[in-house]
C-alpha positions in Angstrom: -9.8 -17.1 -21.6 -10.1 -20.7 -20.6 -13.8 -21.8 -20.7 -14.6 -24.7 -18.5 -11.8 -24.2 -16.0 -14.1 -22.3 -13.6 -16.7 -24.8 -12.7 -14.6 -28.0 -12.7 -13.3 -27.5 -9.1 -15.7 -25.1 -7.5 -19.1 -24.7 -5.8 -18.7 -20.9 -6.0 -21.7 -19.4 -7.8 -19.6 -16.9 -9.7 -17.5 -19.7 -11.2 -20.6 -21.5 -12.5 -22.4 -18.8 -14.4 -22.0 -18.3 -18.1 -19.4 -15.7 -18.9 -18.8 -16.5 -22.5 -21.9 -17.0 -24.6 -22.3 -14.2 -27.1 -25.6 -12.8 -25.9 -24.9 -13.3 -22.2 -21.4 -12.2 -21.6 -20.4 -8.7 -20.6 -19.5 -6.1 -23.1 -17.3 -3.0 -22.5 -18.7 0.4 -23.6 -17.0 2.9 -25.7 -14.4 0.6 -27.4 -15.2 1.8 -30.9 -16.9 -1.4 -31.9 -14.5 -3.8 -30.3 -17.1 -6.4 -29.3 -14.5 -9.1 -28.8 -12.9 -7.5 -25.8 -13.3 -10.0 -22.9 -14.4 -8.5 -19.5 -14.0 -11.9 -17.8 -11.0 -14.2 -18.0 -10.3 -17.3 -16.0 -6.8 -18.6 -15.1 -6.0 -22.3 -15.6 -5.7 -24.1 -12.2 -2.1 -23.8 -10.9 -1.0 -21.5 -13.7 0.9 -18.8 -11.7 2.2 -17.0 -14.7 -1.2 -17.0 -16.3 -2.5 -14.5 -13.7 -0.4 -11.6 -15.1 -1.3 -12.6 -18.7 -5.0 -12.6 -17.8 -4.7 -9.1 -16.2 -2.9 -7.6 -19.3 -4.6 -9.3 -22.2 -6.5 -7.1 -24.7 -8.1 -8.2 -27.9 -6.3 -10.3 -30.6 -2.9 -10.3 -28.8 -3.0 -6.6 -27.8 -2.4 -5.3 -24.3 -4.9 -3.4 -22.1 -4.4 0.3 -21.7 -3.0 1.6 -18.4 -5.1 4.1 -16.5 -8.2 3.6 -18.6 -10.8 4.2 -15.9 -13.9 2.4 -17.4 -13.4 1.5 -21.0 -11.6 -1.8 -20.5 -12.8 -3.4 -17.2 -11.6 -6.8 -16.3 -12.4 -9.6 -13.8 -9.7 -12.3 -13.5 -11.1 -15.4 -11.8 -8.6 -17.7 -10.1 -9.8 -21.3 -9.3 -8.9 -23.1 -6.0 -5.4 -24.4 -5.7 -1.8 -23.2 -5.2 -0.1 -20.9 -7.7 3.6 -20.4 -7.6 4.6 -16.8 -8.4 8.1 -16.2 -9.7 7.9 -12.4 -10.0 5.7 -9.5 -9.0 2.1 -9.5 -10.2 1.1 -6.0 -11.3 -2.6 -4.9 -11.4 -4.1 -2.7 -14.1 -6.6 0.0 -13.6 -10.2 -1.2 -13.4 -9.3 -4.8 -12.6 -10.8 -7.2 -10.1 -8.6 -10.2 -9.1 -11.1 -12.7 -7.7 -10.4 -16.0 -6.1 -12.9 -18.7 -5.2 -14.9 -17.7 -2.2 -15.6 -21.2 -1.0 -11.9 -22.3 -1.3 -9.6 -19.3 -1.8 -6.6 -19.9 -4.0 -3.1 -19.5 -2.6 -0.7 -17.2 -4.4 2.7 -18.3 -3.1 6.0 -16.6 -3.7 8.6 -18.9 -5.2 11.8 -19.6 -3.2 13.7 -18.1 -6.2 11.5 -15.1 -6.5 13.2 -12.5 -8.8 13.0 -8.8 -9.3 11.1 -6.3 -7.1 10.6 -8.0 -3.8 6.8 -7.7 -3.8 4.4 -10.6 -4.4 1.5 -8.5 -5.6 1.3 -4.8 -6.4 -2.2 -3.2 -6.6 -0.7 -0.2 -8.3 -1.0 0.2 -12.1 2.6 0.5 -13.2 1.7 3.1 -15.8 1.1 5.5 -12.9 4.8 5.3 -12.1 5.3 6.8 -8.6 1.8 8.5 -8.5 -0.3 6.0 -6.6 -3.1 8.6 -6.2 -3.7 8.0 -10.0 -4.2 4.2 -9.7 -8.0 3.8 -9.4 -10.5 1.0 -9.2 -8.6 -2.1 -8.4 -9.9 -4.9 -6.2 -8.7 -8.2 -4.6 -11.2 -10.8 -3.4 -10.9 -14.2 -1.8 -7.2 -14.7 -2.0 -4.4 -16.0 0.2 -1.0 -14.3 -0.3 1.8 -16.5 1.1 5.5 -15.4 1.4 6.7 -18.3 3.6 9.1 -19.6 1.0 11.1 -16.3 1.3 13.5 -16.2 4.3 11.9 -14.5 7.3 14.9 -12.2 7.9 14.7 -10.8 4.4 12.7 -7.6 3.5 9.8 -8.6 1.4 6.3 -7.3 0.8 3.2 -9.5 0.3 0.9 -6.7 -1.0 1.9 -3.2 -2.2 -1.2 -1.0 -2.0 -0.2 2.4 -3.3 -3.6 3.0 -4.9 -6.4 5.6 -5.2 -10.2 5.7 -4.7 -12.4 2.9 -5.9 -9.9 0.3 -4.6 -11.0 -2.4 -2.1 -10.1 -5.7 -0.5 -12.4 -8.5 0.6 -11.6 -11.8 2.3 -7.8 -11.5 2.0 -5.3 -13.6 4.1 -1.6 -12.9 4.2 0.8 -15.5 5.6 4.4 -14.6 6.4 7.4 -16.3 8.2 8.4 -14.8 11.5 10.9 -11.9 11.4 14.5 -12.2 12.4 16.2 -9.7 14.7 13.9 -6.8 13.8 14.0 -7.4 10.0 11.5 -9.2 7.9 8.4 -9.2 5.7 5.6 -6.6 5.6 2.1 -7.9 4.9 0.8 -4.7 3.3 2.7 -1.6 2.4 0.8 1.6 1.7 3.2 4.0 0.0 2.2 7.1 -1.9 -1.6 6.9 -2.7 -5.0 8.1 -1.5 -7.3 5.1 -1.0 -10.2 5.6 1.5 -10.9 2.2 3.1 -9.3 -1.2 3.7 -11.2 -4.0 5.4 -11.6 -7.7 5.8 -7.9 -8.7 5.9 -6.1 -11.2 8.2 -2.3 -10.8 8.5 -0.1 -13.5 10.1 3.6 -13.4 11.0 6.2 -11.0 9.6 8.0 -7.9 10.9 5.1 -5.5 10.0 1.5 -6.6 9.5 0.8 -3.3 7.7 3.4 -0.6 6.9 1.6 2.8 6.5 4.4 4.4 4.6 3.2 7.8 3.3 -0.3 7.1 2.2 -2.5 10.2 2.5 -5.2 8.6 4.6 -7.0 5.3 5.3 -9.7 3.8 7.4 -8.8 0.2 8.3 -11.8 -1.9 9.3 -11.9 -5.4 10.8 -8.2 -6.1 10.3 -6.9 -9.1 12.2 -3.2 -9.0 13.2 -1.6 -12.2 14.5 2.0 -12.9 15.5 3.5 -9.8 13.9 6.5 -8.2 15.5 4.7 -4.8 14.8 1.1 -4.8 13.9 1.1 -1.5 12.1 4.1 0.7 11.4 3.3 4.3 10.7 6.2 6.5 9.4 4.2 8.7 7.0 0.7 9.8 6.1 -1.9 12.2 7.6 -5.0 10.4 8.9 -5.0 6.8 10.0 -8.1 5.2 11.6 -8.4 1.6 12.8 -11.9 0.3 13.5 -12.6 -3.1 15.2 -9.0 -4.3 14.9 -7.9 -7.5 16.7 -4.3 -8.0 17.8 -3.2 -11.4 19.0 0.4 -12.3 20.0 1.7 -9.0 18.5 4.8 -7.4 19.9 3.8 -3.8 19.5 0.3 -3.3 18.0 0.9 0.2 16.5 4.3 1.9 16.2 4.6 5.5 15.0 8.1 6.5 14.2 7.8 9.7 12.2 5.5 12.5 11.1 2.6 14.2 13.0 -0.4 12.1 11.9 -3.9 11.6 13.4 -4.2 8.0 14.7 -7.5 6.6 16.0 -7.9 3.2 17.5 -11.6 2.5 18.0 -13.2 -0.7 19.3 -9.8 -2.5 19.3 -9.1 -5.8 21.1 -5.6 -6.7 22.3 -4.8 -10.3 23.4 -1.4 -11.5 24.5 0.2 -8.5 22.9 2.5 -5.6 23.9 1.6 -1.9 24.0 -1.4 -0.9 21.9 0.4 2.2 20.7 4.0 3.3 20.9 5.1 6.6 19.4 8.5 8.2 19.2 7.0 11.1 17.3 4.3 13.7 18.1 1.0 12.5 16.7 -2.5 13.3 17.9 -4.3 10.1 18.8 -7.5 8.7 20.1 -8.1 5.3 21.8 -11.8 4.5 22.3 -13.6 1.4 23.7 -10.4 -0.7 24.0 -10.5 -4.2 25.4 -7.1 -5.5 26.6 -6.2 -8.5 28.6 -3.6 -8.3 31.4 -0.9 -10.5 29.8 1.8 -9.5 30.1 0.4 -6.5 32.0 1.9 -4.0 29.5 0.9 -0.3 29.2 -1.7 0.7 26.8 0.3 3.6 25.3 3.9 4.8 25.3 4.5 8.4 24.2 4.7 11.0 23.1 7.9 11.8 25.0 8.1 10.0 28.3 4.3 9.7 28.7 2.9 6.3 29.7 -0.8 5.3 29.8 -0.9 2.3 32.2 -2.7 -0.9 31.6 -6.4 -1.3 32.3 -8.7 -4.0 30.9 -11.2 -1.6 29.4 -10.6 2.0 28.3 -13.7 4.0 27.4 -11.9 7.0 25.8 -8.5 8.6 25.9 -6.9 11.3 23.7 -3.5 12.8 23.4 -4.1 15.6 20.9 -4.7 19.2 20.3 -7.9 20.0 22.3 -10.1 23.0 22.0 -10.2 25.1 25.2 -7.6 23.0 27.0 -4.5 24.3 28.6 -2.1 23.2 27.4 -3.6 22.6 24.0 -1.6 19.4 23.3 -2.1 17.1 26.3 -3.5 13.8 27.5 -7.2 13.6 28.4 -9.0 10.6 29.9 -12.8 10.5 29.7 -14.5 8.7 32.6 -17.7 8.3 30.5 -18.3 5.7 27.8 -18.3 7.1 24.3 -21.6 8.4 23.0 -22.8 6.3 20.1 -26.0 6.8 18.0 -28.7 4.2 18.6 -28.8 1.5 15.9 -31.7 1.8 13.5 
């Protein structure tokens, strides 16, 4: 740990409280008397390699255990500034990576980035391919920047193959524009079983989010900007987007494989292409959509040759298996606004 690094450059309350005094600092339970284990560690300003070291460090030169759910919790605080990252940062179970909320630090991929082409992986590497075993990881107040990597190269800013107890807060992802249909992905959700993802802004790239086999996820208040594809879905079962905003996005949601449930609720589309394009056979819901008329694009394309034409506001539409409907799988437009419970 680096005492003193926190408060020198920040007005953030968390950086200015005492994390180190013997009778004040946090202690981990059930470590068989290891009272020296540090729950909190701070990274030296600008020390990109120090982030991984702070995630992994145990007591007296040891390494934290993988997949320990509660016995070795860790908060890694990153002060304001830019951090050049030369290779993938891997999270450990029960870890929070927290930047400064008043001036979020920028984790920037180096031009000569080596190894796995992922800036930050939320998955504990000891879980191997089993993302559904990678519990309790969190990222807060961070900017992930991949603009040093050529825009036509496949690269992922954040791999999020994780399980329950994982969350994001105040995350920004910046990517270069894609080239001829190839480029970066802001988030990629491979095998895993997280529940909710919220409070993320994703700029540029080929795919804002690539939902690539994750069991399910509710995406809340995600802002997509200048992506070729806002969200690519080619695997997974249940995908819900709440209060998403798409601005200057080529195709907001593209479904290329599988038979998922896709719900787009309270979405706003500005200067963007179709809200949903599927070349597979999902069941989907669009509810309370606001869409401008530039460039007068349809709301939905597919399944098959079905087209849902443009309108500035869509109360409710489904193309799904529907009880007591003939045929069961068919488009249904409701002329009535959705029924919502009254606020408390």
